[in-house]
C-alpha positions, 0 to 999 in steps of 0.5 A: 495481512489478516486471515479474514482478508481476500485478494480482492476488495473486502471490508479491510481495504479502503478506496482512494477518494478523489484528490485535492489540489495538494496531495500525498498518496500511497496507492495500490492498483486493482484494475479488476475492481470496480473502484480501482485505486485503494489506499489500504490493501489488506491481503490474506495471511501467508508466509510470503507476500508482495505488494506493488504500490505507487507514492505520488505527491503534488509537491516538488523536489521533496524527500519521503521516508517509508517506515515499517513498524513490526512491533505489533507482530511480537518478537519474531524473525519476520523481515520486510524487503523493499525495492524501488523504481521510479517512473517519470511522467 
């Protein structure tokens, strides 16, 4: 989150480049944007937010780990909740 960010594409966001043969992507989908797939999605500061993202890899049967480092926000009671679902294609 950043107070200068918008819900749409802004200077804080990054667009996903075309994939190579081997890849590991975390992608945020923005269908209304000219460039639909973001690799970084910064939103305006708020008390509550949610992001939908996709993690895809060219690897087979590999385990991934998602970590959240909250240390830059100082000592506070803010928490992150994570839920998952799988889509097989």
